[in-house]
Structures are given as C-alpha cells and as structure tokens.
C-alpha positions as CSV (number, residue, x, y, z in Angstrom):
1,X,-25.3,15.1,26.0
2,X,-23.3,18.0,26.7
3,X,-22.1,19.7,23.7
4,X,-18.8,21.5,24.0
5,X,-19.4,24.9,25.0
6,X,-16.6,27.5,23.4
7,X,-16.8,30.3,21.5
8,X,-14.8,28.9,18.3
9,X,-16.3,26.2,16.6
10,X,-14.5,23.2,16.1
11,X,-13.0,22.5,12.7
12,X,-12.9,19.1,11.3
13,X,-12.2,18.4,7.6
14,X,-14.8,16.9,5.2
15,X,-14.2,14.2,2.2
16,X,-16.2,11.9,-0.1
17,X,-15.8,8.6,-0.8
18,X,-17.9,7.1,-3.8
19,X,-19.5,3.5,-2.2
20,X,-21.2,0.9,-3.9
21,X,-24.0,2.0,-1.7
22,X,-23.8,5.7,-2.3
23,X,-21.3,8.9,-1.5
24,X,-20.3,8.4,2.1
25,X,-19.5,11.8,3.8
26,X,-15.8,11.2,5.6
27,X,-15.4,13.8,8.7
28,X,-12.1,13.8,9.8
29,X,-9.9,15.9,12.9
30,X,-6.7,17.7,12.6
31,X,-4.6,14.4,13.5
32,X,-7.0,12.1,10.6
33,X,-8.9,10.7,13.1
34,X,-12.3,9.4,11.9
35,X,-14.9,11.8,13.2
36,X,-18.6,11.1,11.3
37,X,-19.2,8.8,8.2
38,X,-22.4,9.3,7.0
39,X,-24.2,9.4,3.5
40,X,-24.9,12.5,1.6
41,X,-28.6,12.4,1.5
42,X,-28.2,11.8,5.2
43,X,-25.8,15.0,6.1
44,X,-28.3,17.0,7.9
45,X,-28.4,14.4,10.4
46,X,-24.7,13.9,10.7
47,X,-24.4,18.0,11.0
48,X,-27.0,17.7,13.8
49,X,-24.9,14.6,15.3
50,X,-21.9,16.2,15.6
51,X,-23.6,19.3,16.9
52,X,-24.5,17.6,20.0
53,X,-21.8,15.8,20.3
54,X,-19.0,18.8,20.1
55,X,-21.2,21.9,19.8
56,X,-20.5,24.3,17.2
57,X,-18.8,22.8,14.4
58,X,-17.0,24.4,10.7
59,X,-16.7,22.1,8.3
60,X,-14.2,22.6,5.3
61,X,-13.2,20.3,2.7
62,X,-10.2,18.3,3.2
63,X,-9.1,15.2,1.9
64,X,-9.1,12.5,4.1
65,X,-6.3,10.1,4.9
66,X,-5.7,8.0,2.2
67,X,-5.3,5.1,4.2
68,X,-8.6,5.4,5.2
69,X,-9.8,5.6,2.2
70,X,-8.2,2.6,0.8
71,X,-9.3,0.8,3.7
72,X,-13.0,1.7,3.3
73,X,-13.4,0.8,-0.1
74,X,-11.2,-2.5,0.3
75,X,-14.4,-2.8,2.7
76,X,-16.8,-2.2,0.2
77,X,-14.4,-4.5,-2.4
78,X,-15.0,-7.5,0.3
79,X,-12.0,-7.2,3.0
80,X,-14.2,-6.9,5.6
81,X,-11.5,-6.7,8.0
82,X,-9.8,-3.0,6.5
83,X,-12.1,-1.9,9.0
84,X,-10.1,-2.4,11.5
85,X,-7.6,-0.1,10.2
86,X,-9.3,2.9,10.6
87,X,-8.4,5.6,13.5
88,X,-11.7,7.0,14.9
89,X,-12.6,9.2,17.3
90,X,-15.4,9.8,19.0
91,X,-17.4,12.7,21.4
92,X,-20.4,11.5,23.8
93,X,-21.5,10.3,27.2
94,X,-20.1,8.0,28.7
95,X,-22.9,5.6,28.2
96,X,-23.2,6.2,24.7
97,X,-18.9,5.2,24.3
98,X,-19.5,2.1,26.3
99,X,-22.3,0.8,23.6
100,X,-20.2,2.2,20.5
101,X,-16.9,0.3,22.0
102,X,-18.9,-2.9,22.0
103,X,-20.4,-1.9,18.7
104,X,-17.0,-2.2,17.2
105,X,-16.2,-5.2,18.6
106,X,-19.4,-7.2,17.1
107,X,-17.8,-9.3,14.0
108,X,-18.5,-8.7,10.1
109,X,-20.8,-11.1,9.3
110,X,-22.3,-10.9,12.3
111,X,-25.3,-9.8,13.9
112,X,-26.8,-8.9,18.3
113,X,-30.0,-8.3,19.0
114,X,-30.3,-5.0,21.6
115,X,-31.1,-6.7,24.1
116,X,-28.0,-9.1,23.9
117,X,-25.5,-6.1,23.3
118,X,-27.2,-4.5,26.4
119,X,-26.4,-7.6,28.5
120,X,-22.9,-7.0,26.9
121,X,-22.4,-3.8,28.7
122,X,-23.4,-5.8,31.9
123,X,-27.0,-3.2,31.6
124,X,-29.1,-5.9,30.3
125,X,-32.4,-3.6,31.0
126,X,-31.1,-0.7,29.3
127,X,-32.0,-2.1,25.7
128,X,-34.3,1.2,24.8
129,X,-31.0,3.3,25.8
130,X,-28.9,1.2,24.0
131,X,-31.2,1.6,21.0
132,X,-30.7,5.4,21.1
133,X,-26.9,5.2,21.9
134,X,-27.5,3.2,18.6
135,X,-29.2,5.7,16.7
136,X,-26.6,8.3,18.0
137,X,-23.4,6.5,16.5
138,X,-21.4,9.4,14.5
139,X,-19.1,7.3,12.5
140,X,-21.7,4.7,10.5
141,X,-20.4,1.2,9.1
142,X,-16.7,1.8,10.7
143,X,-18.9,1.3,14.3
144,X,-21.4,-1.1,13.1
145,X,-24.6,0.0,14.1
146,X,-26.0,-2.0,11.0
147,X,-24.9,-5.4,12.9
148,X,-27.9,-4.6,16.1
149,X,-30.9,-6.0,14.7
150,X,-34.2,-6.7,16.7
151,X,-34.7,-9.3,19.0
152,X,-37.1,-11.4,16.7
153,X,-34.4,-10.9,13.6
154,X,-36.1,-8.4,12.1
155,X,-33.8,-5.4,10.8
156,X,-35.0,-2.4,12.9
157,X,-33.7,1.4,12.3
158,X,-31.2,2.6,10.7
159,X,-29.7,6.2,9.9
160,X,-28.9,5.4,6.7
161,X,-32.0,3.8,5.8
162,X,-33.0,0.1,5.7
163,X,-31.8,-0.2,2.5
164,X,-28.0,0.2,3.1
165,X,-28.8,-2.0,6.2
166,X,-29.4,-4.9,4.5
167,X,-26.8,-4.3,1.6
168,X,-23.8,-3.4,4.1
169,X,-25.4,-7.0,6.6
170,X,-25.3,-8.7,2.8
171,X,-21.9,-7.6,2.1
172,X,-20.6,-9.0,5.3
173,X,-22.7,-12.7,4.5
174,X,-26.0,-11.8,6.6
175,X,-28.9,-13.7,5.2
176,X,-31.4,-11.2,5.5
C-alpha cells in the first residue's frame, strides 16, 4: 500500500466517544467524514493504520460532527440502522477498498466467513488477502469487520479484541 509522500502531514481531527465497550476514538477530516474509528486502548494501532494509508498524519483535538456522534450513540443504544447515516472516506489499495465496500454491505445481525466475502467480491481464492484487508480496516464498527467469522463459525481476530467482537455481534442479535 502506497503511503502519501508529501512533506506536509495530513491533518485530521480526533474526538472521543464513550460507548458500552470502551472509549471510541473518532478521526475525521476537514469535511467531517470519518477516517478512522478505533478504541483508546488500541490508539497505537490506529495511528499506524493512518500512517500506512495516508503517510504523515497530524491529529488535533477537534469535535466530530454532532450527527456522527448521535448516530454512533444510537447504534450502541440499539438502533442498528444508524451506522448507515455516517459519512466515511477511506484510503487504501483498490483491493482493500473493494473488501471494505463489501463489509459495509453485510447487514447488522448477520455474519459472513472470509471465504464467503472473497466469493462475493468475485475473488474466491483471495481468502487470506480478504483477512489481511479486513485487519487493515481503519473504520471499526461502521465498516463492520466484526461481522466476519471463521468458516467453522468461530470468532477469529478482531483489531479491538475478541471481547468487543463478541459484544458487538450479540448487540446485533447474533448468537455467539
């Protein structure tokens, strides 16, 4: 993945939102689009993903748009459809963007295996690549990487920890 190579760091806003599963870090651009969502105990990982996707990045304290925070809070309170109201923008390879776009189409309350997602994007042999792209997803929850599971139905890897993945899936009505 090619990082941005300008001498001037990209500047994004950083805000925090309390959720039932921890403090969410919200990174937004100047237009108010979500660029990253991760957890405060995984801030280092989030910063590394931002660096990989954008090159040098400067995060400044700036409130995320009120509508975004309202939609996220409503999701955590049980209104699962609110995630679709959040404007987001991603940087990544064309393959990553294809995977992340497909993630956004997995409905709440459902899961899909990595292999099924690979087939859905018409690359059935790219299971491991799908897994890698899923692990590089900068917008947790909104691009629902937690909805991907192992072919045998097991919970596998989640950048925010398996306890959060389990909570998110149960919250969406999935028996895990």
